[in-house]
C-alpha atoms as a printed R data frame, in Angstrom:
    type eleno elety resid chain resno       x       y       z
1   ATOM     1    CA   MET     A     1 -24.002 -22.741  -0.110
2   ATOM     2    CA   ASN     A     2 -22.482 -23.000   3.350
3   ATOM     3    CA   THR     A     3 -22.848 -26.258   5.249
4   ATOM     4    CA   PHE     A     4 -23.659 -26.337   8.959
5   ATOM     5    CA   ASP     A     5 -20.057 -27.115   9.963
6   ATOM     6    CA   GLU     A     6 -18.596 -24.355   7.831
7   ATOM     7    CA   LYS     A     7 -18.377 -20.772   9.064
8   ATOM     8    CA   PRO     A     8 -19.901 -18.298   6.578
9   ATOM     9    CA   LYS     A     9 -17.278 -16.331   4.696
10  ATOM    10    CA   LEU     A    10 -16.817 -12.711   5.728
11  ATOM    11    CA   VAL     A    11 -18.376 -10.074   3.461
12  ATOM    12    CA   SER     A    12 -16.874  -6.578   3.475
13  ATOM    13    CA   ILE     A    13 -19.211  -3.721   2.543
14  ATOM    14    CA   VAL     A    14 -17.542  -0.366   1.909
15  ATOM    15    CA   LEU     A    15 -19.811   2.637   2.395
16  ATOM    16    CA   PRO     A    16 -18.333   5.978   1.254
17  ATOM    17    CA   VAL     A    17 -20.168   9.049   2.487
18  ATOM    18    CA   TYR     A    18 -19.834  12.734   1.735
19  ATOM    19    CA   ASN     A    19 -22.410  15.036   3.341
20  ATOM    20    CA   GLY     A    20 -24.882  12.165   3.249
21  ATOM    21    CA   ALA     A    21 -26.467  12.468   6.682
22  ATOM    22    CA   ARG     A    22 -30.003  12.668   5.296
23  ATOM    23    CA   PHE     A    23 -30.145   9.029   4.153
24  ATOM    24    CA   LEU     A    24 -27.123   7.548   5.938
25  ATOM    25    CA   HIS     A    25 -29.070   5.875   8.773
26  ATOM    26    CA   GLN     A    26 -31.144   3.896   6.300
27  ATOM    27    CA   SER     A    27 -28.115   2.847   4.287
28  ATOM    28    CA   ILE     A    28 -26.203   1.656   7.372
29  ATOM    29    CA   ASP     A    29 -29.277  -0.110   8.777
30  ATOM    30    CA   SER     A    30 -29.771  -2.008   5.519
31  ATOM    31    CA   CYS     A    31 -26.212  -3.360   5.822
32  ATOM    32    CA   LEU     A    32 -26.376  -4.302   9.493
33  ATOM    33    CA   GLN     A    33 -29.830  -5.873   9.174
34  ATOM    34    CA   GLN     A    34 -28.860  -8.292   6.423
35  ATOM    35    CA   THR     A    35 -29.984 -11.872   6.977
36  ATOM    36    CA   TYR     A    36 -26.372 -12.796   6.207
37  ATOM    37    CA   ARG     A    37 -24.766 -11.808   9.506
38  ATOM    38    CA   ASN     A    38 -21.035 -12.279   8.925
39  ATOM    39    CA   ILE     A    39 -20.264  -8.870   7.499
40  ATOM    40    CA   GLU     A    40 -17.986  -5.945   8.222
41  ATOM    41    CA   LEU     A    41 -19.102  -2.453   7.282
42  ATOM    42    CA   VAL     A    42 -16.290  -0.033   6.459
43  ATOM    43    CA   VAL     A    43 -17.687   3.510   6.480
44  ATOM    44    CA   VAL     A    44 -15.356   6.010   4.807
45  ATOM    45    CA   ASP     A    45 -16.186   9.631   5.533
46  ATOM    46    CA   ASP     A    46 -14.813  11.653   2.639
47  ATOM    47    CA   GLY     A    47 -14.454  15.005   4.387
48  ATOM    48    CA   SER     A    48 -18.126  15.556   5.233
49  ATOM    49    CA   GLU     A    49 -19.210  18.906   6.640
50  ATOM    50    CA   ASP     A    50 -22.519  17.658   8.030
51  ATOM    51    CA   ASN     A    51 -23.120  15.188  10.879
52  ATOM    52    CA   SER     A    52 -22.372  12.042   8.857
53  ATOM    53    CA   VAL     A    53 -19.503  11.113  11.193
54  ATOM    54    CA   GLU     A    54 -21.715  11.442  14.265
55  ATOM    55    CA   ILE     A    55 -24.317   9.186  12.690
56  ATOM    56    CA   ALA     A    56 -21.730   6.487  11.938
57  ATOM    57    CA   LYS     A    57 -20.358   6.754  15.483
58  ATOM    58    CA   SER     A    58 -23.818   6.386  17.011
59  ATOM    59    CA   TYR     A    59 -23.962   2.649  16.210
60  ATOM    60    CA   ASN     A    60 -22.892   0.240  18.914
61  ATOM    61    CA   ASP     A    61 -22.010  -2.634  16.601
62  ATOM    62    CA   HIS     A    62 -18.580  -4.251  16.458
63  ATOM    63    CA   ARG     A    63 -19.033  -4.879  12.726
64  ATOM    64    CA   ILE     A    64 -18.685  -1.170  11.862
65  ATOM    65    CA   ARG     A    65 -15.370   0.531  11.190
66  ATOM    66    CA   LEU     A    66 -15.142   4.278  10.553
67  ATOM    67    CA   ILE     A    67 -12.304   5.810   8.544
68  ATOM    68    CA   ARG     A    68 -12.063   9.538   7.852
69  ATOM    69    CA   HIS     A    69 -10.481  11.612   5.111
70  ATOM    70    CA   ASP     A    70  -9.308  15.080   6.134
71  ATOM    71    CA   SER     A    71 -10.629  16.499   2.847
72  ATOM    72    CA   ASN     A    72 -12.994  15.514   0.077
73  ATOM    73    CA   ARG     A    73 -10.981  13.236  -2.198
74  ATOM    74    CA   LYS     A    74 -13.933  12.029  -4.310
75  ATOM    75    CA   LEU     A    75 -15.622   8.656  -4.554
76  ATOM    76    CA   PRO     A    76 -12.875   6.524  -6.193
77  ATOM    77    CA   ALA     A    77 -10.336   7.497  -3.519
78  ATOM    78    CA   ALA     A    78 -12.847   6.775  -0.742
79  ATOM    79    CA   LEU     A    79 -13.500   3.336  -2.241
80  ATOM    80    CA   ASN     A    80  -9.794   2.587  -2.375
81  ATOM    81    CA   THR     A    81  -9.379   3.614   1.255
82  ATOM    82    CA   GLY     A    82 -12.254   1.368   2.284
83  ATOM    83    CA   PHE     A    83 -11.097  -1.721   0.420
84  ATOM    84    CA   LYS     A    84  -7.529  -1.215   1.635
85  ATOM    85    CA   HIS     A    85  -8.885  -1.649   5.181
86  ATOM    86    CA   SER     A    86 -11.238  -4.531   4.345
87  ATOM    87    CA   SER     A    87 -10.618  -8.176   5.180
88  ATOM    88    CA   GLY     A    88 -13.590 -10.009   3.669
89  ATOM    89    CA   PHE     A    89 -13.519 -12.950   1.297
90  ATOM    90    CA   TYR     A    90 -16.370 -11.268  -0.608
91  ATOM    91    CA   LEU     A    91 -16.414  -7.547  -1.360
92  ATOM    92    CA   THR     A    92 -18.935  -4.923  -2.376
93  ATOM    93    CA   TRP     A    93 -19.780  -1.267  -1.827
94  ATOM    94    CA   THR     A    94 -22.893   0.820  -1.527
95  ATOM    95    CA   SER     A    95 -23.777   4.517  -1.519
96  ATOM    96    CA   HIS     A    96 -24.943   6.584   1.434
97  ATOM    97    CA   ASP     A    97 -28.295   7.308  -0.263
98  ATOM    98    CA   ASN     A    98 -29.090   3.765  -1.450
99  ATOM    99    CA   TYR     A    99 -29.874   0.574   0.443
100 ATOM   100    CA   TYR     A   100 -30.091  -3.208   0.213
101 ATOM   101    CA   ALA     A   101 -33.019  -5.579   0.384
102 ATOM   102    CA   PRO     A   102 -32.678  -7.681   3.592
103 ATOM   103    CA   THR     A   103 -31.623 -10.862   1.760
104 ATOM   104    CA   ALA     A   104 -29.364  -9.212  -0.832
105 ATOM   105    CA   ILE     A   105 -25.987 -10.307   0.556
106 ATOM   106    CA   ALA     A   106 -27.182 -13.824   1.391
107 ATOM   107    CA   GLU     A   107 -28.578 -14.373  -2.098
108 ATOM   108    CA   MET     A   108 -25.453 -13.055  -3.813
109 ATOM   109    CA   VAL     A   109 -23.170 -15.187  -1.631
110 ATOM   110    CA   ASP     A   110 -25.272 -18.258  -2.415
111 ATOM   111    CA   PHE     A   111 -25.094 -17.464  -6.127
112 ATOM   112    CA   LEU     A   112 -21.296 -17.247  -6.106
113 ATOM   113    CA   GLU     A   113 -20.900 -20.402  -4.040
114 ATOM   114    CA   GLU     A   114 -23.304 -22.348  -6.241
115 ATOM   115    CA   ASN     A   115 -21.559 -21.085  -9.405
116 ATOM   116    CA   PRO     A   116 -17.819 -21.380  -8.671
117 ATOM   117    CA   HIS     A   117 -16.892 -20.374 -12.234
118 ATOM   118    CA   VAL     A   118 -18.442 -16.934 -11.561
119 ATOM   119    CA   GLN     A   119 -16.356 -14.411  -9.620
120 ATOM   120    CA   PHE     A   120 -18.664 -11.388  -9.848
121 ATOM   121    CA   VAL     A   121 -22.452 -11.340  -9.495
122 ATOM   122    CA   PHE     A   122 -24.844  -8.442 -10.089
123 ATOM   123    CA   THR     A   123 -28.568  -8.038  -9.444
124 ATOM   124    CA   ASP     A   124 -31.434  -5.940 -10.734
125 ATOM   125    CA   ASP     A   125 -32.452  -2.692  -9.009
126 ATOM   126    CA   PHE     A   126 -35.519  -1.069  -7.525
127 ATOM   127    CA   TYR     A   127 -35.776   2.661  -8.260
128 ATOM   128    CA   VAL     A   128 -37.255   4.742  -5.434
129 ATOM   129    CA   ASP     A   129 -37.707   8.438  -4.724
130 ATOM   130    CA   GLU     A   130 -36.844  10.508  -1.666
131 ATOM   131    CA   ALA     A   131 -39.837   9.121   0.227
132 ATOM   132    CA   ASP     A   132 -39.041   5.493  -0.687
133 ATOM   133    CA   GLN     A   133 -41.931   5.360  -3.129
134 ATOM   134    CA   LEU     A   134 -41.280   2.742  -5.791
135 ATOM   135    CA   LEU     A   135 -40.682   4.258  -9.228
136 ATOM   136    CA   GLY     A   136 -39.929   1.040 -11.051
137 ATOM   137    CA   VAL     A   137 -37.651  -1.954 -11.447
138 ATOM   138    CA   VAL     A   138 -34.567  -1.852 -13.666
139 ATOM   139    CA   LYS     A   139 -33.446  -5.060 -15.338
140 ATOM   140    CA   ARG     A   140 -29.638  -5.002 -15.491
141 ATOM   141    CA   GLY     A   141 -27.388  -6.477 -18.146
142 ATOM   142    CA   PRO     A   142 -27.001  -8.298 -20.404
143 ATOM   143    CA   ILE     A   143 -23.287  -8.463 -19.802
144 ATOM   144    CA   GLU     A   144 -22.681  -8.507 -23.567
145 ATOM   145    CA   ARG     A   145 -23.734  -4.846 -23.608
146 ATOM   146    CA   LEU     A   146 -21.122  -3.762 -21.088
147 ATOM   147    CA   THR     A   147 -18.726  -2.427 -23.733
148 ATOM   148    CA   VAL     A   148 -21.564  -0.287 -25.105
149 ATOM   149    CA   ASN     A   149 -22.843   1.187 -21.845
150 ATOM   150    CA   SER     A   150 -22.716   0.745 -18.100
151 ATOM   151    CA   CYS     A   151 -25.466  -1.839 -17.768
152 ATOM   152    CA   LEU     A   152 -24.730  -2.945 -14.183
153 ATOM   153    CA   GLY     A   153 -26.421  -1.408 -11.174
154 ATOM   154    CA   GLY     A   154 -25.756  -0.961  -7.476
155 ATOM   155    CA   GLY     A   155 -26.260  -4.542  -6.322
156 ATOM   156    CA   PHE     A   156 -23.139  -6.643  -6.834
157 ATOM   157    CA   LEU     A   157 -20.654  -8.855  -5.018
158 ATOM   158    CA   TYR     A   158 -17.247 -10.162  -6.025
159 ATOM   159    CA   THR     A   159 -14.455 -12.261  -4.599
160 ATOM   160    CA   ARG     A   160 -11.192 -10.984  -3.157
161 ATOM   161    CA   THR     A   161  -9.475 -12.732  -6.066
162 ATOM   162    CA   VAL     A   162 -11.065 -10.120  -8.346
163 ATOM   163    CA   TYR     A   163  -9.786  -7.281  -6.174
164 ATOM   164    CA   GLU     A   164  -6.270  -8.706  -6.043
165 ATOM   165    CA   LYS     A   165  -6.163  -9.158  -9.822
166 ATOM   166    CA   VAL     A   166  -7.882  -5.968 -10.998
167 ATOM   167    CA   GLY     A   167  -6.476  -3.660  -8.335
168 ATOM   168    CA   PRO     A   168  -7.872  -0.374  -6.994
169 ATOM   169    CA   TYR     A   169 -10.457   1.898  -8.532
170 ATOM   170    CA   ASN     A   170  -9.028   4.429 -10.982
171 ATOM   171    CA   GLU     A   171  -9.112   7.777  -9.175
172 ATOM   172    CA   ARG     A   172  -9.032   9.633 -12.493
173 ATOM   173    CA   THR     A   173 -12.406   8.214 -13.545
174 ATOM   174    CA   PHE     A   174 -14.700  10.104 -11.147
175 ATOM   175    CA   LEU     A   175 -18.364   9.632 -12.181
176 ATOM   176    CA   ALA     A   176 -17.411   6.497 -14.152
177 ATOM   177    CA   GLU     A   177 -15.260   4.693 -11.583
178 ATOM   178    CA   ASP     A   178 -17.690   1.787 -11.384
179 ATOM   179    CA   TYR     A   179 -17.980   1.427 -15.180
180 ATOM   180    CA   ASP     A   180 -14.204   1.468 -15.538
181 ATOM   181    CA   TYR     A   181 -13.897  -1.208 -12.861
182 ATOM   182    CA   TRP     A   182 -16.577  -3.463 -14.392
183 ATOM   183    CA   LEU     A   183 -14.824  -3.347 -17.764
184 ATOM   184    CA   ARG     A   184 -11.519  -4.292 -16.163
185 ATOM   185    CA   VAL     A   185 -13.179  -7.133 -14.246
186 ATOM   186    CA   SER     A   186 -14.880  -8.459 -17.396
187 ATOM   187    CA   ALA     A   187 -11.500  -8.716 -19.127
188 ATOM   188    CA   HIS     A   188 -10.356 -11.379 -16.642
189 ATOM   189    CA   PHE     A   189 -13.378 -12.945 -14.940
190 ATOM   190    CA   THR     A   190 -16.834 -14.374 -15.574
191 ATOM   191    CA   LEU     A   191 -19.718 -12.159 -14.453
192 ATOM   192    CA   GLY     A   192 -23.094 -13.626 -13.519
193 ATOM   193    CA   HIS     A   193 -26.560 -12.075 -13.385
194 ATOM   194    CA   LEU     A   194 -28.860 -12.829 -10.455
195 ATOM   195    CA   GLY     A   195 -32.113 -11.731 -12.048
196 ATOM   196    CA   ARG     A   196 -33.868 -10.355  -8.994
197 ATOM   197    CA   PRO     A   197 -34.126  -6.749  -7.726
198 ATOM   198    CA   LEU     A   198 -32.187  -6.718  -4.445
199 ATOM   199    CA   TYR     A   199 -30.895  -3.136  -4.319
200 ATOM   200    CA   TYR     A   200 -32.754   0.142  -3.884
201 ATOM   201    CA   TYR     A   201 -31.374   2.957  -6.015
202 ATOM   202    CA   ARG     A   202 -32.650   6.353  -4.945
203 ATOM   203    CA   GLN     A   203 -33.354   9.251  -7.281
204 ATOM   204    CA   HIS     A   204 -33.145  12.650  -5.593
205 ATOM   205    CA   PRO     A   205 -31.792  16.159  -6.308
206 ATOM   206    CA   ASP     A   206 -28.662  15.750  -4.172
207 ATOM   207    CA   SER     A   207 -27.389  12.544  -5.770
208 ATOM   208    CA   LEU     A   208 -24.111  12.575  -7.707
209 ATOM   209    CA   THR     A   209 -25.928  12.138 -11.011
210 ATOM   210    CA   SER     A   210 -28.320  14.998 -10.239
211 ATOM   211    CA   ARG     A   211 -25.593  17.342  -8.976
212 ATOM   212    CA   TYR     A   212 -23.187  16.761 -11.842
213 ATOM   213    CA   GLY     A   213 -25.778  16.154 -14.540
214 ATOM   214    CA   GLY     A   214 -26.177  13.434 -17.109
215 ATOM   215    CA   GLY     A   215 -23.708  15.092 -19.471
216 ATOM   216    CA   GLU     A   216 -20.744  14.738 -17.122
217 ATOM   217    CA   THR     A   217 -21.611  11.128 -16.338
218 ATOM   218    CA   ILE     A   218 -21.925  10.155 -20.004
219 ATOM   219    CA   GLU     A   219 -18.754  12.056 -20.912
220 ATOM   220    CA   ALA     A   220 -16.845  10.267 -18.145
221 ATOM   221    CA   ALA     A   221 -18.109   6.902 -19.404
222 ATOM   222    CA   VAL     A   222 -17.039   7.745 -22.965
223 ATOM   223    CA   ALA     A   223 -13.582   8.674 -21.688
224 ATOM   224    CA   VAL     A   224 -13.377   5.211 -20.119
225 ATOM   225    CA   GLN     A   225 -14.477   3.613 -23.402
226 ATOM   226    CA   ARG     A   226 -11.825   5.587 -25.303
227 ATOM   227    CA   ARG     A   227  -9.103   4.426 -22.920
228 ATOM   228    CA   VAL     A   228 -10.251   0.817 -23.018
229 ATOM   229    CA   SER     A   229 -10.420   0.908 -26.827
230 ATOM   230    CA   GLY     A   230  -6.737   1.796 -26.991
231 ATOM   231    CA   LYS     A   231  -5.360   0.778 -30.384
232 ATOM   232    CA   ASN     A   232  -8.883  -0.173 -31.481
233 ATOM   233    CA   LEU     A   233 -10.125   3.408 -31.199
234 ATOM   234    CA   TRP     A   234 -10.906   3.729 -34.896
235 ATOM   235    CA   ARG     A   235 -12.678   0.368 -35.027
236 ATOM   236    CA   ASN     A   236 -14.947   1.530 -32.180
237 ATOM   237    CA   ARG     A   237 -15.413   5.022 -33.589
238 ATOM   238    CA   VAL     A   238 -19.165   4.706 -34.217
239 ATOM   239    CA   LEU     A   239 -19.834   3.618 -30.636
240 ATOM   240    CA   LEU     A   240 -17.656   6.402 -29.252
241 ATOM   241    CA   SER     A   241 -19.283   8.937 -31.573
242 ATOM   242    CA   GLN     A   242 -22.717   7.954 -30.269
243 ATOM   243    CA   GLY     A   243 -21.492   8.361 -26.707
244 ATOM   244    CA   HIS     A   244 -20.129  11.847 -27.348
245 ATOM   245    CA   LEU     A   245 -23.346  12.906 -29.076
246 ATOM   246    CA   SER     A   246 -25.435  11.585 -26.169
247 ATOM   247    CA   ALA     A   247 -23.278  13.637 -23.797
248 ATOM   248    CA   ALA     A   248 -23.648  16.656 -26.085
249 ATOM   249    CA   ALA     A   249 -27.439  16.362 -26.051
250 ATOM   250    CA   ALA     A   250 -27.472  16.118 -22.245
251 ATOM   251    CA   PHE     A   251 -25.206  19.165 -21.921
252 ATOM   252    CA   TYR     A   252 -27.303  21.119 -24.408
253 ATOM   253    CA   GLY     A   253 -30.458  20.319 -22.471
254 ATOM   254    CA   THR     A   254 -28.951  22.011 -19.401
255 ATOM   255    CA   GLU     A   255 -27.625  25.045 -21.309
256 ATOM   256    CA   ARG     A   256 -23.998  23.843 -21.137
257 ATOM   257    CA   ARG     A   257 -23.223  24.990 -24.672
258 ATOM   258    CA   THR     A   258 -19.426  24.822 -24.494
259 ATOM   259    CA   SER     A   259 -19.471  21.244 -23.244
260 ATOM   260    CA   ALA     A   260 -22.184  20.375 -25.755
261 ATOM   261    CA   ALA     A   261 -20.112  21.819 -28.589
262 ATOM   262    CA   ARG     A   262 -16.975  19.943 -27.482
263 ATOM   263    CA   ASN     A   263 -18.747  16.602 -27.474
264 ATOM   264    CA   THR     A   264 -20.556  17.338 -30.740
265 ATOM   265    CA   LEU     A   265 -17.233  18.016 -32.464
266 ATOM   266    CA   TRP     A   266 -15.797  14.782 -31.074
267 ATOM   267    CA   GLY     A   267 -18.854  12.896 -32.316
268 ATOM   268    CA   ILE     A   268 -18.537  14.325 -35.817
269 ATOM   269    CA   ALA     A   269 -14.757  13.808 -35.925
270 ATOM   270    CA   LEU     A   270 -15.096  10.135 -34.993
271 ATOM   271    CA   ASN     A   271 -17.969   9.476 -37.390
272 ATOM   272    CA   PRO     A   272 -18.732  12.225 -39.958
273 ATOM   273    CA   LYS     A   273 -21.703  10.187 -41.225
274 ATOM   274    CA   CYS     A   274 -23.517  11.113 -38.013
275 ATOM   275    CA   LEU     A   275 -24.357  14.418 -39.740
276 ATOM   276    CA   LEU     A   276 -26.878  12.469 -41.804
277 ATOM   277    CA   ASP     A   277 -28.814  11.720 -38.615
278 ATOM   278    CA   ARG     A   278 -31.652  14.129 -37.877
279 ATOM   279    CA   ARG     A   279 -30.845  14.288 -34.150
280 ATOM   280    CA   THR     A   280 -27.300  15.383 -34.903
281 ATOM   281    CA   GLN     A   281 -28.570  17.959 -37.373
282 ATOM   282    CA   ILE     A   282 -30.907  19.416 -34.737
283 ATOM   283    CA   LEU     A   283 -28.080  19.488 -32.205
284 ATOM   284    CA   VAL     A   284 -25.731  21.303 -34.590
285 ATOM   285    CA   ALA     A   285 -28.459  23.757 -35.572
286 ATOM   286    CA   GLY     A   286 -29.200  24.447 -31.931
287 ATOM   287    CA   LEU     A   287 -25.548  25.116 -31.152
288 ATOM   288    CA   CYS     A   288 -25.174  27.417 -34.157
289 ATOM   289    CA   LEU     A   289 -28.513  29.178 -34.082
290 ATOM   290    CA   GLY     A   290 -29.860  28.710 -30.563
291 ATOM   291    CA   ARG     A   291 -33.317  27.449 -29.629
292 ATOM   292    CA   SER     A   292 -35.047  30.290 -31.455
293 ATOM   293    CA   GLY     A   293 -33.100  29.374 -34.581
294 ATOM   294    CA   ILE     A   294 -34.349  25.794 -34.355
295 ATOM   295    CA   ARG     A   295 -37.934  27.036 -34.092
296 ATOM   296    CA   ILE     A   296 -37.450  29.184 -37.198
297 ATOM   297    CA   LEU     A   297 -35.967  26.243 -39.110
298 ATOM   298    CA   GLY     A   298 -38.929  24.128 -38.052
299 ATOM   299    CA   ARG     A   299 -41.393  26.707 -39.349
300 ATOM   300    CA   LEU     A   300 -39.483  26.979 -42.631
301 ATOM   301    CA   LYS     A   301 -39.500  23.201 -43.023
302 ATOM   302    CA   ARG     A   302 -43.255  23.011 -42.447
303 ATOM   303    CA   ALA     A   303 -43.863  25.885 -44.843
304 ATOM   304    CA   THR     A   304 -41.713  24.227 -47.514
305 ATOM   305    CA   ARG     A   305 -43.637  20.971 -47.132
306 ATOM   306    CA   ARG     A   306 -46.962  22.780 -47.518
307 ATOM   307    CA   ILE     A   307 -45.768  24.571 -50.625
308 ATOM   308    CA   ALA     A   308 -44.624  21.262 -52.106
309 ATOM   309    CA   LEU     A   309 -47.997  19.632 -51.351
310 ATOM   310    CA   HIS     A   310 -50.386  22.459 -52.182
311 ATOM   311    CA   GLY     A   311 -48.423  24.874 -54.294
312 ATOM   312    CA   ARG     A   312 -49.040  27.699 -51.863
313 ATOM   313    CA   LEU     A   313 -48.125  28.818 -48.365
314 ATOM   314    CA   LEU     A   314 -50.883  28.025 -45.866
315 ATOM   315    CA   GLU     A   315 -51.369  29.702 -42.522
C-alpha cells in the first residue's frame, strides 16, 4: 500500500471501442470516477461508424487519450495499439460495454503491493443486463483450471513487467485473445485472486459473444489450447476433444451444421471413446439425421423399452 510520502503508481487502462456508443459513456465514467485517481485512460477507436469518437472527445479530462484506427482491425490489434501508447506501472483493459466498481483499481493496486510475489491479480464479476439489472455474481478461478477453460473475468490488473515479458496480444486469436494472454502470463508469473466482485460484465445482444455466438468463442479457445499443448497434444487429447464437442454443440444449437460437423469430427479424432458418451451420440445423430431424426430415434428407444418391460408396444 502506498505511504503518504510516496506518489501512487500510474495505472493505464486501455479501452478499445468499435461502434460502442450505446454504453461508452458509462464505461468511460467508471474509469475516470475511480477512487484511485492516478490513472490514464487510452481509448482506442477501432474504426467505429457511430459517434463513439465524439463521445470520447466530449470529455474534458487530461487523463484521457484518444487513438484512432482507420479501419476495423479487431480487438487484439486495438489492445496492442493501446498498450503501445501506455506509460503506466500497472496495466489493464476494459470493454466499451462493461464497467468497473468505483474501488476496483484501488483494491487491485493494494492487492499487488501487499503481495509482491504476485504480478497479476483478477477479481470476481457482477453480471448485469442492458438496464444494469443484476443477473448474478460469477466467482472466477481457481487458477488451476486455467488450462481447462478461461476461468478469469474482466476485472484484472498486472504489472508492466508482465507486459514486457509476455509481449503483445496475439492478433490471430480473435475471440480468445484474453485466454491466450492469460495462459502465457501463467507460464512465467504468479497470478492472485482477489475474491470480490469489482467488475460489471454486461450481457446484451450486441456484445462480441452474442454477435459471434458461443461456438466461435469456444472454438477459438480450443485453438489456443491446441497451440499451447504443442508437443503434448496427444497427452491433452481428452481435454481438447471435450472442447471441440462443446463448440460443436453450440454450433448445432444455432443451426451451424458445417461448423458443428467440423468440431464433432475433431472431437472424435482426438478421443474416439467419446462416441460412448450419450451427448456425443445425440450430436452425431442430429448431424446425420436432423432434429426430426433425433425425435424418431427417441420414440423408437421408448418403444423398445416398453416392449422389453411389458412384452408389447404401448401407446
